[in-house]
C-alpha positions, 0 to 999 in steps of 0.5 A: 728192421722195417716192414714191407710198408716201410715203417718200423716193425711192430713193438709190444704194447709194454715196450711202447709204454715203456718208451713213452714214459722214458721220454716224456717229461711229465709235469705235475698239474697245479694245485687248487684248494677245492671245496669238498662238495666239488672234490669227488674224482680229484686227486689229493695233491698233499697229504691230508692229516685229520684234525680231530678224532673220528669219532670224537667220542665213544658211541654206540653201534646198536640200539640198547643199553649202555653197561659196564661189561663186567656186570654182564659176565656169566649171564644167561637166560636161566640166570640173568644179570639184574641191572638198575636203569638210571638214564635214558641218553637223548641223541646228540647230548652228553650223558649227565651221568656216570654208570656205576656197579650194577647200572645201565642207561638206554641208548640209541645207535650213534648215541654217546656212551656215559662214563664208565660204560664200555659196552652195549647190550642189544634190546634183543638180549634184555627185558625190562622187569620193572620201570627202572631195572632190566635183566640181561640174558646174554653176556657182552665182552668190553668194547662190544657194540660200540666205537671208541673215540678215535677208532675210526681215525685219530687226531694227526694221523694221515687220512689220504696220501698225495696222489689218491683219487678221491672216492665217495667214501673218502669224501665222506671220511674227510666231511666226518673230520671237519674238513670243508676244503682240500688241496687237489691237483686240477684236472688235465685238458685234453685236446681232441682233433678229429681228422678226416675229409669224410667225417661230419658233425653228429647233427648233419645228415650224410652224403654218400661216403661220409660218416658222422664223428663217433670218436670225438663223443667216445674220446670225450667220455673216456677222458671225463671218465679218467679224470680229465677235461675233454676239449673237442677242437672240431673236425679238420680236413686231412691237409698238413697245415691245417692239422699242424696249425690246430696241434700247435695251438692245442699245445698252448692250453693242453696237457694231452692231445689226441688226433683221431684218424690219420695214423696209417700210411695212406697218402693224406695220413699226415699225423706222424709228420705233424707230430714229428714237426711240432716239437721234440722229440717227436714220434716215439713209436708208429705201429704196435703189436695190438689188435685193434689198433695196429697203426697207434702213434705216440709222441711227445712235444715239449712236455705234451704227450701227443697220440695219433689214434685209428680212426675205426671207433672200436680201435679207439676206445681200446687204444685209449685204455692201453695207452692213453688212461695210463698217461692221463692218470700220471698227468692228473697227479695220481701216478702210472698204475702199472699193476692196474689197481684201478681197473676193474678186472675179472677172470672169466672162461671164454665160451668158444674157440678164438683164433688169434694172430701170434705176435700181437696182443688182441682185445675182444669185446666180451659180454659177461653171463653167469653160468652155475656161479662162475663168469663166462665171457662171450665174445662180441666178434666184430671188425674194428670200424663197428662201435656197436659191438662195445655197446653190447660189451660189459668189457674186453678180453685180452688175448696175449700176444704170446697166444695164438688163440684160446679155446673153449673154457680157457680163462681170460682177464677181462677189463670191464668198462 
């Protein structure tokens, strides 16, 4: 069936994504050997195996005295255990002694445990009674206040699996096992094509009827945040041949193409025609049950996904998060995160009644405020042509397409920026 404008009826967001992923022959990006200091945010292209134990030796996690735990059993303030101090362990050096029954060694956090030591007594639970002995007023159990060799990672263990996007802690762990280079996928290149006779560069003064290019900058930031390389191609007039030539050139050097503006059914909107003409299978959907973002186009030319995004700035942001980010994740080698594990979300109660159009998934910018220790979502209501509603927001709340609205106090899922 077609709607009153002659288009296919709107399809739900999940259905649109399903169609896209069924028809797009996604290809993994090329690999590269990357210096560890440049690897943050990249996706691991091969399983990473630890070449050594981490740590490579048993070490203390506190300042205190290395002991044999059994020598402290039963110690109390009224009946302390007395131990002979036989050494002070220097940082970064191997202890030259082994502990025997009734002996201890002074040790700092991170110091290497001497042989036969299996615990550390904190300074707070000991005191010197002579220059070469201490008393312990609290017992420790074997393994207390120490990290054993290989407890963090063992030689031959898989530390990170292929498809994992590297976080700061991941890079730190790889440095800890002595890796200076790793295999990663190259970042996908995303072409950004702005269209519209009324759109001018941000640096230019405006004449009546003109607007500055907001969407290219918004999309470039979103692409970078999602792990891609943004390539702004420029601003182009709403003319079929100009846009078609630009898309064709972009297909040669891009893994994804984003066209902003020209996705509705006005006489000068040519995006759908261009996508159909530059390669098969062409347009896969045109019009989704999403607010804002109803006129969104999704298509594929060869192996390159192409999106026709609305011209309104707030709609562009939301459509990117809903449609482009999942594709970009897949194109970067990370895989399609159907369960949203990489999204920062929370459940918050809405502060007011909000009416919604049944049959359309609605995304609303919200601020999060604390009320008696519970998060509440304050709607930042505004039209899709307004970008500042999102600059004031902490995220977007989702009203499912099955609902006709929400009441004050209802819970909503909020995707945080």
